[in-house]
C-alpha positions in Angstrom: -0.3 18.3 -14.7 -2.7 15.7 -13.5 -0.5 14.9 -10.5 -0.3 18.6 -9.7 -4.1 18.9 -9.9 -4.6 15.9 -7.6 -2.2 17.4 -5.1 -4.0 20.8 -5.2 -7.4 19.1 -4.8 -6.1 17.0 -1.9 -4.6 20.0 -0.2 -7.8 22.0 -0.7 -9.8 19.2 1.0 -7.3 19.1 3.9 -7.7 22.9 4.3 -11.5 22.8 4.0 -11.9 20.0 6.6 -10.2 19.9 9.9 -7.7 17.1 10.3 -9.7 15.6 13.1 -12.6 15.1 10.7 -10.6 12.2 9.3 -9.7 8.7 10.5 -6.2 7.8 9.5 -5.3 4.2 8.6 -1.9 2.7 7.5 0.0 -0.5 7.5 3.5 -1.5 8.8 5.5 -0.4 5.7 8.9 0.8 6.9 10.6 3.1 6.3 7.6 5.0 5.1 5.1 4.2 7.9 4.8 1.8 10.8 5.0 1.5 14.6 8.1 1.5 16.8 8.6 -1.1 19.6 6.4 1.1 21.8 3.5 1.2 19.3 4.1 4.8 18.3 3.7 5.9 14.7 7.0 6.4 12.9 8.4 6.8 9.4 8.8 9.3 6.6 5.1 9.4 5.6 4.1 9.8 9.3 6.5 12.7 9.6 5.1 14.3 6.4 1.5 13.9 7.8 2.6 15.5 11.1 4.0 18.5 9.1 0.7 18.9 7.3 -1.2 18.9 10.6 1.2 21.5 12.0 0.9 23.7 8.9 -2.9 23.5 9.2 -2.7 24.2 13.0 -4.3 20.9 13.8 -3.4 18.6 16.7 -1.7 15.3 16.0 -4.3 12.6 15.3 -4.3 8.9 16.1 -3.1 6.6 13.3 -4.6 3.1 13.2 -2.2 0.4 11.9 -3.7 -2.8 10.4 -3.1 -5.1 7.5 -3.4 -3.4 4.1 -6.6 -5.3 3.0 -8.5 -4.2 6.1 -7.4 -0.6 5.7 -8.5 -0.8 2.0 -11.9 -2.2 3.1 -12.4 0.6 5.7 -11.5 3.2 3.1 -14.4 1.9 1.0 -16.8 2.0 3.9 -16.0 5.3 5.7 -16.0 8.6 3.7 -13.8 10.2 6.3 -11.1 7.5 6.0 -7.5 8.4 5.0 -5.3 5.5 3.9 -1.6 6.0 3.5 0.8 5.2 2.0 -0.8 3.9 -1.2 0.8 3.0 -4.5 -0.6 5.1 -7.3 -1.7 3.0 -10.3 -3.9 3.7 -13.3 -6.5 1.2 -11.9 -6.5 2.8 -8.4 -6.7 6.4 -9.7 -10.5 6.8 -9.6 -10.8 5.3 -6.1 -8.7 7.9 -4.3 -8.3 11.6 -3.8 -4.5 11.7 -4.3 -2.7 14.3 -2.2 1.0 14.1 -3.2 3.7 11.6 -4.1 6.0 10.6 -1.3 8.3 8.2 -3.1 8.5 6.1 -6.2 8.7 2.3 -6.3 9.1 -0.4 -8.8 7.1 -3.6 -8.4 8.9 -6.7 -9.4 8.7 -10.5 -9.0 11.5 -12.1 -6.9 12.4 -15.7 -6.3 15.0 -17.8 -4.4 18.4 -17.5 -6.0 19.0 -21.2 -6.0 15.8 -22.2 -7.9 14.2 -19.0 -9.2 12.1 -19.9 -12.3 12.8 -18.2 -15.6 9.9 -16.0 -16.5 9.7 -14.6 -20.0 6.0 -14.0 -20.3 2.5 -14.4 -18.8 2.4 -18.1 -19.8 5.3 -18.9 -17.5 3.5 -17.3 -14.6 0.5 -19.7 -15.1 2.8 -22.6 -14.0 3.9 -20.9 -10.8 2.6 -20.1 -7.3 3.1 -16.4 -6.5 3.0 -15.0 -3.0 1.2 -11.7 -2.6 -0.2 -9.4 0.1 -3.9 -9.4 0.0 -5.3 -6.3 -1.9 -1.8 -4.9 -2.3 -0.5 -3.3 -5.4 1.4 -6.4 -6.4 -1.7 -8.6 -6.3 -3.8 -6.0 -8.1 -1.2 -5.6 -10.9 -1.0 -9.4 -11.4 -4.7 -9.8 -11.5 -5.2 -6.8 -13.8 -2.7 -8.4 -16.2 -4.6 -11.7 -16.4 -2.7 -13.8 -13.9 -5.2 -16.3 -12.4 -6.2 -16.0 -8.7 -5.4 -19.7 -8.5 -1.7 -18.9 -9.0 -1.7 -16.4 -6.1 -1.1 -17.2 -2.5 -2.6 -14.2 -0.8 -1.7 -13.4 2.9 -2.2 -10.4 5.1 1.3 -9.2 5.9 4.6 -9.0 4.0 6.5 -11.1 6.6 4.1 -13.9 5.7 4.8 -13.5 2.0 8.5 -13.7 2.6 8.2 -16.7 4.9 6.2 -18.6 2.2 9.0 -18.0 -0.2 11.7 -19.0 2.2 9.8 -22.2 3.0 9.4 -22.9 -0.8 5.6 -22.8 -0.6 5.7 -20.2 -3.4 8.0 -19.8 -6.4 8.0 -16.0 -6.5 6.8 -13.0 -4.5 
């Protein structure tokens, strides 16, 4: 019911305000959203947004791609900002006007097969270095569950997180 209410409120807002009254931000997060080799917006969420614009009779709007943390910051500074796609969590719920779910994901910790540490609880995480994307849902979930910021290696982009793991600078991502 709550999800339906959020979707209806979001749709009402989209109908009440012209699409060009918003500034659209996103990150490189394929296959949902990103830029192709020519810098054009692509992905499932981008196509969904274009369908919404077409349904509302609005022209296609520019989408600004940037690291997640910067988009999150701009969202807090600009009332007309739209940030997509965004993982819906209990902690994030009051900070957004949610339009609709696009997909479901599961957040998990991953390590290198040859030397991945065994984690059975939070105490095990306190001994490890964990690579995360700055302000991303993974970082927020770990912090909200009491993992120390000293155990997190926070970077701007997912390719940097993966590179840190491959180079054995982190134990998990």
